[in-house]
C-alpha positions in Angstrom: 109.2 102.5 165.8 111.6 99.7 164.0 113.2 100.5 160.5 111.3 98.5 158.0 112.9 94.9 157.4 115.3 95.1 154.3 114.7 91.7 153.4 110.7 92.0 153.9 110.9 95.8 151.5 112.9 93.2 148.9 111.4 90.6 148.4 107.8 92.7 147.8 110.4 95.0 145.2 110.9 92.0 143.5 106.7 90.8 143.4 105.1 94.0 142.8 108.4 95.2 140.0 110.4 94.6 136.8 113.5 94.8 136.0 116.9 95.9 137.7 116.7 98.0 140.1 118.4 101.6 139.2 120.5 102.9 142.0 123.5 105.8 143.2 123.6 104.0 146.2 124.0 104.6 149.6 125.5 103.7 151.9 123.1 103.5 155.1 119.2 102.1 154.1 119.7 101.8 150.4 123.3 100.2 151.3 120.9 97.6 153.0 118.1 97.1 150.6 120.1 96.5 147.3 121.9 93.7 148.4 118.6 92.3 149.6 117.3 91.8 146.4 120.4 91.0 145.2 119.9 87.9 147.2 117.0 87.6 145.5 118.5 87.6 142.1 117.5 90.7 141.1 119.6 92.4 139.1 121.2 96.1 140.2 122.6 98.1 138.3 124.7 101.7 139.9 123.9 104.7 137.6 126.6 108.4 137.2 123.4 110.4 138.0 120.2 109.8 139.9 117.7 111.2 137.2 119.2 108.8 134.5 118.2 105.8 137.3 114.9 107.4 137.1 114.1 108.0 133.9 115.8 104.3 132.6 113.1 102.2 135.6 109.9 104.9 134.1 111.5 103.1 130.7 111.5 99.3 131.8 107.9 100.2 133.7 106.6 101.7 130.2 107.9 98.5 128.9 107.3 95.3 131.1 103.9 97.1 132.6 105.2 97.4 135.8 106.8 99.2 137.5 110.4 100.2 137.0 112.5 100.9 140.4 114.9 103.4 141.1 117.2 103.9 144.6 118.5 107.1 145.9 119.6 108.5 149.6 117.7 111.0 151.4 118.1 114.7 149.9 120.2 115.7 147.2 119.4 112.0 145.7 115.8 112.5 145.4 116.4 115.9 144.4 118.1 114.7 141.9 115.4 112.0 141.2 112.9 114.5 140.6 113.8 115.4 136.7 113.3 111.1 135.8 110.4 112.0 137.9 108.9 114.2 135.9 109.1 112.6 133.1 107.7 109.8 134.5 104.3 111.5 135.3 103.9 113.5 132.0 104.9 110.3 129.9 102.2 108.3 132.0 105.4 105.6 133.2 105.7 104.0 136.1 108.5 104.0 138.5 109.5 103.6 142.1 111.4 105.2 144.0 113.0 104.8 147.3 114.8 106.6 148.9 116.2 106.5 152.4 115.5 109.1 155.1 115.6 111.0 158.1 113.4 108.6 160.4 111.0 110.1 162.6 111.3 113.4 165.5 115.0 112.9 164.4 116.6 115.9 164.9 119.9 115.3 162.2 120.9 117.5 159.0 122.6 115.7 157.0 121.2 115.8 153.7 117.5 117.3 155.0 115.8 118.4 152.7 112.2 118.6 152.3 111.2 115.8 150.5 106.8 116.7 150.7 107.6 119.4 149.1 110.5 117.7 146.8 108.4 115.0 145.4 104.9 117.0 145.7 105.5 117.9 142.2 106.4 115.1 140.7 105.1 111.8 142.2 102.0 110.4 142.1 102.4 109.9 145.9 105.1 109.7 148.9 104.3 107.2 151.8 106.6 105.2 154.4 108.7 101.3 152.8 107.2 100.6 156.3 106.9 96.9 155.2 106.2 94.7 152.0 102.7 95.6 152.0 103.0 99.2 151.7 105.9 98.4 149.1 103.5 96.4 147.4 100.2 99.5 147.6 103.0 101.9 146.4 103.4 100.1 143.1 100.2 99.1 142.5 100.0 102.8 142.3 102.0 103.8 140.1 100.7 101.5 137.9 96.6 102.5 138.3 95.7 105.2 135.5 97.2 106.7 134.7 101.1 105.3 135.7 103.8 108.0 137.3 106.1 107.5 139.5 105.6 107.3 143.2 108.1 107.4 145.9 109.1 105.6 149.4 111.6 106.5 151.9 113.6 104.5 154.0 112.0 104.1 157.0 108.6 103.3 159.6 106.1 106.1 158.9 102.7 105.5 156.9 101.9 103.9 153.7 101.0 105.6 150.7 97.3 106.5 150.0 96.0 105.9 147.0 93.6 109.0 145.4 91.2 109.8 143.3 93.1 113.0 142.2 95.8 110.4 141.6 94.0 107.9 139.5 91.1 109.5 138.3 89.6 107.9 135.9 89.3 109.9 131.7 85.3 110.1 131.0 83.5 109.1 128.7 81.6 111.2 126.5 77.9 109.6 126.6 76.6 110.3 123.3 80.2 108.7 121.6 78.3 105.2 120.6 75.7 107.5 118.7 78.2 109.5 117.5 79.7 106.2 115.9 77.1 105.0 114.5 76.2 108.0 112.1 79.7 109.2 111.1 80.7 108.5 107.2 84.7 109.5 107.8 85.3 108.9 111.5 88.6 108.9 112.5 90.3 107.7 116.2 93.3 109.5 117.1 94.5 107.0 120.0 96.4 107.5 123.6 99.0 105.7 125.4 96.3 104.9 127.4 94.0 102.7 124.5 97.3 100.3 124.4 97.3 100.0 128.7 93.5 98.9 128.3 94.1 96.7 125.7 92.7 97.7 122.4 95.3 97.3 120.0 94.1 95.4 118.4 90.4 96.6 118.4 91.8 100.2 116.8 93.0 97.1 114.5 90.6 95.8 113.0 87.7 98.4 113.5 88.2 99.6 109.4 88.0 102.8 110.2 91.8 105.3 110.0 93.8 105.4 113.4 96.2 107.8 114.2 98.5 108.0 117.2 99.4 110.9 119.6 103.7 110.6 119.3 103.7 109.1 122.7 101.6 106.0 121.3 103.1 105.8 118.3 102.5 101.9 117.2 99.8 101.1 118.9 98.8 100.1 115.2 101.6 99.2 113.2 103.0 101.6 110.7 104.2 99.7 107.5 99.9 98.9 106.6 96.5 100.7 106.9 94.8 101.6 109.3 97.7 103.6 110.8 97.1 107.1 109.4 100.3 108.4 110.8 100.8 111.2 114.1 98.8 113.0 115.3 100.5 116.6 117.7 97.4 118.9 117.7 99.8 121.5 116.2 100.6 119.7 113.0 101.7 121.5 109.9 100.0 122.1 106.5 102.8 118.9 104.9 101.6 116.6 108.2 99.1 113.8 107.9 97.4 115.4 111.1 96.2 118.3 108.8 94.6 116.4 106.1 92.8 114.2 108.1 91.4 116.2 110.6 89.9 118.3 108.0 88.4 115.6 106.8 86.8 113.6 109.6 83.5 114.4 110.5 84.4 112.4 113.5 87.0 112.4 115.9 87.4 110.0 118.4 89.8 110.9 120.9 90.1 107.6 122.6 92.3 107.1 125.9 94.4 110.1 124.8 95.1 112.6 127.6 95.9 116.2 126.4 99.7 116.0 127.8 99.7 114.5 124.7 99.3 116.6 122.0 101.5 119.7 121.9 97.3 121.5 121.7 94.4 119.6 122.6 91.7 118.1 120.4 88.4 120.8 120.6 85.4 121.2 118.9 82.0 119.6 117.8 83.0 116.7 116.3 85.8 115.0 119.0 84.4 112.7 121.3 86.3 111.7 123.9 86.5 108.3 125.1 88.0 106.4 127.9 89.0 102.9 127.3 88.9 101.7 130.4 85.5 102.3 130.8 83.9 102.0 127.5 83.2 99.1 125.6 85.6 98.3 122.5 82.9 96.1 120.8 80.5 98.6 121.0 82.5 101.7 120.5 84.6 100.4 117.6 82.0 97.9 116.4 78.9 100.8 115.5 82.0 102.5 113.0 80.9 103.7 109.4 83.8 104.6 107.0 82.0 105.4 103.5 83.5 108.4 103.4 87.3 107.0 103.7 89.9 105.0 101.2 92.2 103.4 103.3 94.3 102.6 100.6 94.6 106.2 99.9 95.1 107.3 102.9 97.9 105.1 104.0 99.4 105.9 100.5 99.7 110.1 101.3 101.7 109.1 105.1 103.7 106.5 102.1 104.4 109.5 100.1 105.2 111.6 102.7 107.7 109.5 103.7 109.5 108.2 100.9 109.9 113.1 100.0 111.1 113.2 103.8 113.7 110.9 103.0 114.5 111.1 99.2 114.9 115.7 99.8 118.6 114.7 100.7 120.5 111.5 101.6 122.5 113.2 104.2 119.6 114.6 106.5 118.6 112.6 109.6 115.6 110.8 107.5 117.7 109.6 104.8 119.9 107.8 107.9 117.2 106.5 109.8 115.8 105.0 107.1 119.3 103.9 106.2 119.0 102.5 109.9 115.7 100.7 109.5 116.9 99.5 106.3 119.8 97.6 107.9 118.5 96.5 111.3 114.6 95.7 110.8 112.9 94.9 113.9 115.2 97.3 115.9 113.5 99.7 118.5 114.1 103.4 118.3 114.1 105.6 121.4 113.8 110.0 119.8 115.0 112.5 121.7 113.6 116.2 121.2 114.5 118.2 118.4 113.5 119.3 114.8 114.4 115.5 114.2 112.0 113.6 116.4 109.2 115.4 114.1 111.4 113.9 111.5 111.1 110.5 113.2 107.9 110.7 113.7 107.0 110.6 110.1 109.9 108.2 108.9 110.4 105.8 111.3 107.2 103.0 111.1 107.0 100.8 114.3 105.3 97.9 115.0 104.1 97.7 118.1 104.4 100.4 121.1 108.0 99.4 122.1 108.8 100.2 119.3 109.7 103.9 119.4 110.5 105.7 122.5 110.4 109.0 122.9 109.4 112.4 125.2 106.7 112.7 122.7 104.0 114.5 126.3 106.6 116.1 127.4 109.4 117.4 125.1 112.0 116.9 127.5 115.3 117.4 125.3 118.0 115.1 126.7 116.3 112.4 128.1 117.2 110.1 125.3 120.1 108.4 126.0 118.6 107.7 129.7 115.4 105.8 127.9 117.8 103.8 125.3 119.6 102.2 127.7 116.8 101.5 130.0 115.5 100.2 127.1 118.1 98.4 125.9 118.6 96.8 130.1 115.3 95.9 129.5 115.1 94.2 126.5 118.4 93.2 125.0 117.5 91.1 122.3 116.3 93.8 120.1 118.4 96.0 119.1 117.7 99.7 120.8 118.6 102.8 118.5 118.9 106.9 119.7 118.9 110.0 117.7 119.3 112.3 119.6 120.5 116.2 118.5 124.0 118.0 119.8 121.6 119.5 122.2 120.8 116.4 123.6 123.7 114.6 123.7 125.6 115.8 126.9 123.4 115.1 130.2 123.9 111.5 130.3 127.2 110.8 128.0 129.0 109.6 130.9 126.4 106.6 131.2 127.2 104.8 128.1 130.0 103.5 129.9 127.2 101.0 131.1 126.3 99.8 127.5 130.3 99.7 127.4 130.8 97.4 129.9 127.5 95.5 129.2 128.3 95.4 125.8 124.4 97.0 125.1 123.2 96.6 121.8 122.9 100.6 121.4 122.9 102.6 118.7 123.5 105.9 119.0 123.1 108.9 116.7 124.1 112.5 117.4 123.0 114.3 114.6 125.2 116.8 114.5 123.9 120.4 112.6 126.0 122.4 115.2 122.9 124.2 117.8 119.6 124.2 118.5 117.8 124.2 115.3 114.6 124.8 115.6 115.3 127.5 118.7 117.8 129.1 116.1 115.4 129.2 113.8 112.8 131.0 115.5 115.4 133.2 116.6 116.4 134.6 114.1 112.7 134.4 112.9 112.7 137.6 116.1 116.0 139.2 115.1 117.7 137.6 118.0 120.5 136.6 118.6 121.8 133.0 118.0 125.8 132.7 119.0 123.6 131.2 122.5 121.7 128.3 120.6 125.0 127.5 118.4 127.7 125.4 119.3 131.2 124.7 118.2 132.9 121.6 116.9 132.4 118.8 118.7 134.0 115.4 118.5 131.8 112.5 119.3 132.7 109.2 118.3 137.0 110.6 119.7 134.7 110.8 123.1 132.9 107.2 123.0 135.6 106.0 122.1 137.2 106.6 125.7 134.3 105.6 127.6 135.2 102.0 125.7 132.7 102.2 122.1 132.7 102.0 119.0 132.5 105.3 117.3 133.2 106.4 114.0 132.1 109.6 112.3 129.7 109.8 109.1 130.4 113.1 106.8 128.6 111.1 104.1 125.9 108.7 103.3 128.6 106.0 101.7 130.1 106.8 105.4 126.8 105.4 107.1 126.4 102.9 105.1 130.3 101.4 105.4 129.5 102.6 109.5 125.8 100.6 109.6 127.4 97.8 107.6 130.5 97.5 110.8 128.2 96.7 113.7 125.9 94.1 114.4 124.5 94.2 118.2 126.1 91.5 118.9 129.2 93.4 119.0 127.9 95.7 121.3 127.6 99.9 121.8 128.5 101.8 118.9 128.3 106.3 118.7 128.5 107.2 115.0 128.6 111.4 114.9 126.7 112.3 112.2 127.5 116.4 110.5 124.4 117.7 109.2 124.5 121.3 107.1 122.8 123.0 109.1 120.7 125.1 106.8 119.1 121.7 104.7 119.0 120.9 108.7 116.9 123.8 109.5 114.3 123.9 106.7 114.1 119.7 107.3 111.0 120.1 108.9 108.6 122.9 107.2 105.5 122.6 107.1 105.4 119.3 109.4 104.7 121.7 112.7 
């Protein structure tokens, strides 16, 4: 069997996918493919690590609604893609990964690893990029509900086969409409599938409070009712969800995958709805909200936000509020940590592209690569990424790409000296905290060495000065924000 024609595969990639091709290139079939892709006008972006390529490609896929593309070598290349492919699967982001491979029957051992075993736990399918049709089928599988990663080997062979297990639809409870018609205080908790099914407008007009998973934040404009905040399934007494879930006599979980929550919603008042098969007009048209005061719910959310910001002008809530005021319309990428919990309540997302993170996986260290993907896909919208001192390291070197391309990226390193949430648990259990603490590090100096503008921020006045001195068109900037460890450790109390 002959090897795939790189021109045919490239044409199919351009037709079925979105954004730049992200890669750590090899010298075999991937090199020929990348050249063919560039012949067709598609940008190729070389990154430092394959995981970054996969994470950024997944971000492009989530924003574009068509798979992003990552390309790597055989064996170690695919192995290094695995974290990003895993993130795509858990977060529901479509990625098409193409990797070099040994032809069937080859006895070569160079970089030989078991591709099927590597892909099995993180991809919806593995097949061969035998021709353009095989690429189109794989891209469609990656984008099908629930989106995720599909891996294609750049060799002749069998295409990937869609399966019911990979694309299976959700289930709508048969009594959903009847339950909706009889509830006085129905609460909608929407997941990412609701957005992909086009329910955003109908939810906003339903006249009932609509909360979202963290992964679906912004599905309803959070500046005004009916937005009812974020539901994690594990909200503490100060969280909006604690009161809302207790007060609701019906919870409509619309397109909500349990993986988007820290703990699933369950009980007789919870009714699940698959937005791909249910009728938005019929279901939402049956809702009545006699027992809700949407303005009061909005005032409650605003009060929590204001309290978090006012608690300490040097903590992340106030930092994020200052950034939002200076750059309205910017998107926020929140890496995982206590600052992410704060961001979920403080940052007001007007659309799903206005807030990105690892809401389903809580995967620390993925924020910077996610932000790079967002900025590459849509450089017209400033991207702000908030990372802790535990999350900045894994992809720090990728900031060279932001500098070289003058991406409109604002990096906030929110340092408290360690892994705050885990350190708190260690203290509560009488465990050692030394492995969870960092010595002082100068991330601003490191960023300057990578070609970014950077500044140390120790006071609200210094933050204001730094923000006033940055325009997105100037390219990326990193602000290293120092926080008091004790104040940082208690800022999210009662929220989770």
